[in-house]
C-alpha positions, 0 to 999 in steps of 0.5 A, a space after each residue: 172584644 168584650 161583647 164577643 165573649 161568652 158569659 163565663 168569660 165575661 165574669 172572668 174578664 170582670 174579675 181580672 179588671 177588678 184585680 187590676 183596678 184594686 192593685 193599682 189603687 184606683 177608685 173602687 168603682 168596678 166592685 158591685 155595691 153588694 157582693 156574693 160570698 164567692 166574689 168577696 173571696 176572690 177579692 180578698 184572696 181568702 178561703 171559705 172558712 177564713 171569710 166565714 170567720 171574718 163574718 162571724 167575728 164581725 170584722 166584715 159586715 154581711 147579711 143573709 138572703 135565704 141561705 146566701 151571704 151578701 157582703 156590702 162593698 163598704 164593709 170590704 173597703 173598711 176591712 182593707 183600710 183598717 186592717 
């Protein structure tokens, strides 16, 4: 079924899979090593301003490439575990 989906549908399918894995406490293997800002928002279920606040207060480590934020997976895992 997965190979018959359009690209946008594949991305949605991956996000659903990540949420299922996350919710059931499985290993964080389905999450990419470095996430985009939007992927991080979806995983944490927070808005743009909240995520920016977390980054600027250094609760979540992130870096910029050009004008785009990139967030390492380990940063999100640490934030969730120690929150």
